[in-house]
N, C-alpha and C positions, 0 to 999 in steps of 0.2 A: 474503413473506419474514419469518420469525420471528426477531426479534432480542432477546436477553435484556437488552441494555443500552439505556438511554434515549438519546435524541439528545444530551442534555447530557453524559452519560457518554462517548459516542463522541467528541464534540467535545473534551472534556478530554483524552482519550487521544491524539487526533491532535495537538492543540496541544503536549502533553508530548513526543511523539515528534519533532515538528519542532523544538521548543526544544532537545532533546538533540542533534539534528543541528547546530544553530547553535553550540552549546557546543563541538562538535568541529570548528568552522570549516568545516562542510559546508552546502550549500544543497540543499533538496529539488528534485528535477527537476519539470518540468511534469507528467509522468505521475504522480509521487508525490503532487503536490498534487491532481490530478484524482482519483486513487484515494482520497485522504483525504476529499474532499468526497463521493464516492460512498458511502463508509462512513458518514460523519456523517449523510447524508440517508437512510441505510438502503436504498440501491439495491443494495449489494453487501455480502456478508459478508467477514470477514477471510480466511476460507478461500478464497473466490473470488479475492480480491485477491492472496493469496500464490501461488495456482496461476498466475495471470496473470503475476506478476512472475518466477516461476521460468521460465515459457515465454519471456518477453521476454529473459531474461538467461542462458539456457543454450543451448548449441549442440548440434545433433545431430552427434556425432562420426562417425557412419556416413557422412554426406554429405561429410565432409572427406577421406575415403579416396580415393586416386587410382584 
């Protein structure tokens, strides 16, 4: 996996994002924390994480039709 940012830059970005959540009185979910570590360690790209989050949080409306 080719990553243009260093581990330190990825860590700073994740910490900043989680800090922003806390400023808004929100708490990152376990999945968000796991995704953050995957990104920091270079195991997954932001695009992969975004695709996964969209899949986790969107429903297939065709399956809800009677």
